[in-house]
Structures are given as C-alpha cells and as structure tokens.
C-alpha positions in Angstrom: -154.8 -22.5 -23.8 -157.5 -21.3 -21.5 -159.8 -18.5 -22.4 -158.3 -16.3 -19.7 -154.7 -17.0 -21.0 -155.8 -16.3 -24.6 -157.4 -13.0 -23.5 -154.3 -12.0 -21.6 -152.1 -12.7 -24.6 -154.4 -10.8 -26.9 -154.5 -7.9 -24.6 -150.7 -7.8 -24.4 -150.4 -7.8 -28.2 -152.9 -4.9 -28.4 -150.9 -3.0 -25.7 -147.7 -3.6 -27.6 -149.2 -2.5 -30.9 -150.5 0.7 -29.2 -147.0 1.4 -27.8 -145.5 1.0 -31.3 -148.0 3.3 -33.0 -147.7 5.9 -30.2 -143.9 6.0 -30.3 -143.3 5.7 -34.1 -142.5 9.4 -34.2 -139.8 8.9 -31.5 -138.0 6.6 -34.0 -138.0 9.3 -36.7 -136.8 12.0 -34.2 -133.9 9.8 -33.0 -133.0 8.8 -36.6 -132.8 12.4 -37.9 -130.9 13.5 -34.8 -128.3 10.7 -35.3 -128.1 11.2 -39.0 -127.2 14.9 -38.5 -124.0 13.7 -36.9 -123.0 11.0 -39.4 -121.5 11.0 -42.9 -124.0 11.9 -45.8 -123.6 8.3 -47.1 -125.7 7.0 -44.1 -129.4 6.9 -45.2 -132.0 8.2 -42.7 -134.4 5.5 -44.0 -132.0 2.8 -43.0 -131.8 4.2 -39.5 -135.6 4.4 -39.3 -135.9 0.8 -40.4 -133.5 -0.3 -37.7 -135.1 1.9 -35.1 -138.5 0.4 -35.8 -137.1 -3.0 -35.1 -135.7 -1.6 -31.8 -139.2 -0.2 -31.0 -140.9 -3.5 -31.7 -138.4 -5.3 -29.4 -138.9 -2.7 -26.7 -142.7 -3.1 -26.9 -142.4 -6.9 -26.7 -139.9 -6.9 -23.8 -140.9 -3.9 -21.7 -142.2 -4.4 -18.2 -143.1 -1.6 -15.8 -141.0 -3.0 -13.0 -137.8 -2.1 -14.8 -137.9 1.3 -13.0 -137.9 3.4 -16.2 -140.7 4.8 -18.4 -141.4 3.1 -21.7 -140.2 6.1 -23.6 -136.8 6.0 -21.8 -136.5 2.2 -22.3 -137.6 2.4 -26.0 -135.3 5.3 -26.7 -132.3 3.3 -25.6 -133.5 0.3 -27.6 -134.2 2.4 -30.7 -130.9 4.2 -30.7 -129.0 1.0 -29.8 -130.7 -0.8 -32.8 -129.6 2.0 -35.1 -126.0 1.9 -33.8 -126.0 -1.9 -34.2 -127.0 -1.4 -37.8 -124.3 1.1 -38.4 -121.7 -1.3 -36.9 -122.8 -3.9 -39.4 -122.4 -1.4 -42.3 -118.8 -1.0 -41.1 -118.6 2.4 -42.8 -115.6 3.6 -40.8 -112.2 2.3 -41.9 -110.2 0.6 -39.2 -107.4 3.0 -39.8 -109.6 5.8 -38.5 -110.1 4.0 -35.2 -106.4 3.1 -35.0 -105.2 6.7 -35.6 -107.6 8.1 -33.1 -106.4 5.6 -30.5 -102.8 6.6 -31.3 -103.7 10.3 -30.9 -105.4 9.6 -27.5 -102.3 7.7 -26.3 -100.0 10.5 -27.4 -102.2 13.1 -25.7 -102.4 11.1 -22.5 -98.6 10.7 -22.4 -98.0 14.4 -22.9 -100.6 15.5 -20.3 -99.2 13.0 -17.8 -95.7 14.2 -18.3 -96.4 18.0 -18.5 -99.3 18.2 -16.1 -101.3 20.5 -18.5 -103.3 20.3 -21.6 -101.5 18.9 -24.6 -101.3 21.2 -27.6 -102.2 19.9 -31.0 -98.6 20.6 -32.3 -97.2 18.6 -29.4 -99.5 15.6 -30.2 -98.6 15.7 -33.8 -94.9 15.8 -33.0 -95.3 12.9 -30.5 -97.1 10.9 -33.2 -94.4 11.7 -35.8 -96.8 13.3 -38.2 -97.4 16.8 -39.6 -99.8 19.2 -37.9 -102.0 19.0 -41.0 -102.1 15.2 -40.8 -103.0 15.4 -37.1 -105.9 17.8 -37.9 -107.0 15.3 -40.5 -107.0 12.5 -37.8 -109.1 14.4 -35.4 -111.5 15.6 -38.1 -112.0 11.9 -39.1 -112.5 11.1 -35.5 -115.3 13.7 -35.3 -117.0 12.5 -38.5 -117.0 8.9 -37.5 -118.0 9.3 -33.9 -115.4 6.9 -32.6 -116.2 7.2 -29.0 -119.9 6.8 -29.4 -119.9 3.9 -31.8 -116.7 2.0 -31.2 -117.1 1.8 -27.5 -120.9 1.6 -27.1 -122.4 -1.7 -26.0 -125.1 -3.4 -28.1 -128.7 -2.4 -27.7 -129.5 -5.3 -25.5 -126.6 -4.7 -23.2 -127.5 -1.1 -22.7 -131.2 -1.8 -22.1 -130.5 -4.6 -19.7 -128.5 -2.2 -17.5 -131.8 -0.6 -16.5 -132.5 -3.7 -14.4 -128.9 -4.2 -13.1 -128.3 -2.1 -10.0 -124.6 -2.8 -10.0 -124.1 -1.8 -13.6 -126.4 1.2 -13.1 -124.1 2.3 -10.2 -121.0 1.8 -12.3 -122.5 3.7 -15.2 -123.5 6.5 -12.9 -119.9 6.8 -11.7 -118.7 6.8 -15.2 -121.1 9.6 -16.2 -119.9 11.6 -13.3 -116.3 11.1 -14.4 -117.3 12.0 -18.0 -119.0 15.2 -16.9 -115.9 16.1 -14.9 -113.6 15.4 -17.9 -115.8 17.6 -20.1 -115.8 20.4 -17.6 -112.0 20.3 -17.6 -111.7 20.6 -21.4 -110.1 23.7 -22.9 -112.7 26.5 -23.1 -113.4 26.3 -26.8 -113.6 22.5 -26.9 -115.9 22.6 -23.9 -118.2 25.2 -25.7 -118.3 23.1 -28.8 -119.3 20.0 -26.8 -122.1 22.0 -25.1 -123.4 23.4 -28.4 -123.2 20.1 -30.1 -124.7 17.8 -27.5 -126.7 20.0 -25.2 -128.1 22.6 -27.7 -128.0 20.0 -30.6 -126.5 22.4 -33.1 -124.8 20.9 -36.1 -121.2 21.7 -37.1 -122.2 24.4 -39.6 -124.3 26.2 -37.0 -121.6 26.0 -34.4 -119.2 27.5 -36.9 -121.5 30.5 -37.4 -121.7 31.0 -33.6 -117.9 30.9 -33.2 -117.2 32.6 -36.5 -115.0 29.8 -37.7 -115.3 27.3 -40.6 -117.3 24.1 -40.3 -114.0 22.2 -41.0 -112.4 23.9 -38.0 -115.3 23.1 -35.7 -115.0 19.4 -36.9 -111.3 19.4 -36.0 -111.9 20.9 -32.5 -114.8 18.5 -31.8 -112.6 15.6 -32.9 -109.8 16.8 -30.7 -112.2 17.1 -27.7 -113.3 13.5 -28.3 -109.7 12.3 -28.5 -108.9 14.3 -25.3 -111.8 12.7 -23.5 -110.7 9.3 -24.7 -107.3 9.9 -23.3 -108.5 11.2 -20.0 -111.0 8.4 -19.5 -108.6 5.6 -20.5 -108.7 4.0 -17.1 -112.5 3.9 -17.2 -112.4 2.3 -20.6 -110.2 -0.5 -19.2 -112.5 -1.0 -16.2 -115.6 -1.2 -18.3 -114.2 -3.5 -21.0 
C-alpha cells in the first residue's frame, strides 16, 4: 500500500469516527422516540445498541453523492437497524398480524360495497366477532405497530432507495397516496394520527387532549392504521 493510499484510508477512518461521535445523540433520540410507541417489554438500551450498529454502518457506507445529508442517511440506517432488531425479537404474535389483516379486508369490503366509511360495529359483524373483540384487535394493532414493522423493508433496502431514482419516484407516489388516505380518515382518527406522528404526543397525552381514556385512544389509533391498510391495499400489492 502506498503512503498516499494509507493516508487516504486513515483519513476516511478518522472522518467516519468523527461522524459516529457527532451523531451518537441521534441514536438515543430515535431510540427513545421509537420506544415510546412500543410495548414496555422492549428495552431502550437494546434499541440504542442496534442503532449504534446502524450508525457505524452509515458512517462506513455514506458517500456525499447519494443526494442526501449524512444525518438523513444515518437516521434511516439507525431506525432501520432498530426495526431489524425488533423483527428478530419476534415480540408480536402472528395472530395479531393475521387478525389485523382480517380487519383490513373486512373494512375494505364494506367501504367498497357501501361507498362510505365502515363503522366498527359493521367490521366486527363482517368478521363474525363481538364489538369488544374487534376493539381488542385494533388495540393490539396499535400496540404492535403492524403497518410500520410488518411491511417495512430492511435497513439496507430503505437506505439504498436514496440512490435509486425509480424507487424514489415510486416511494414519492406512495407517500402522496398515504397523505391523501390520511386526509380522508374520519375526523377523530385523523386528529389522533396528527397528534401522534406530527406532534409526537404519546397515547396518554392524546387522551388528555381529547378527554378520553388512553385505551380508547389506542383503539382509535389502531382502527386508523387498519383503515389505512385497507385503503392502501393496492399499493401494498404493487410494492411487494
């Protein structure tokens, strides 16, 4: 190895180390934000450990010609690494995913047939379960974040999209469709999504704003997620 090559490699390592040190706080911020939306059994320290691995990979693989800042690229890698770790833990029973899919299919069938929003009592009847059981299904859906974990690509797949113009265009179209679907949610469900994702309030705080129990907020959030899953079913098929 020539002296120039050795110097270049050493400089790259120093640059990478500096990026890791400078963005370590980003790992903690993402970990605590994600942990606030997950069951209490998920340890923040586990998320941070996974996120640090994602940050190290980001520092090693980042190139400025990707068209995104390092913080944007690293944030995707960090969050993706945490979600990959959660997948490996397999903390959500398969039955939760299956019941949420069944609820989405029932909701889609009702809305296509009636041309209006499906009521929770109608979805429960279509599924052949009690209203109480349906509320339990959507509450479980909210707690486990089915849409964000079950359907999310791996960390590498997400990060690689930054350099893939076709996938970027497809994802842009999907985000537009998602925004439209959220805008068409029932008013209370739309408000909960806004408070939860835009204002980053937790379920208890949203309950205080709406003057309802935390359990009810969880049900409504889960129902909103199921409704979005139903309305974006065609996109799910296209992106599979």
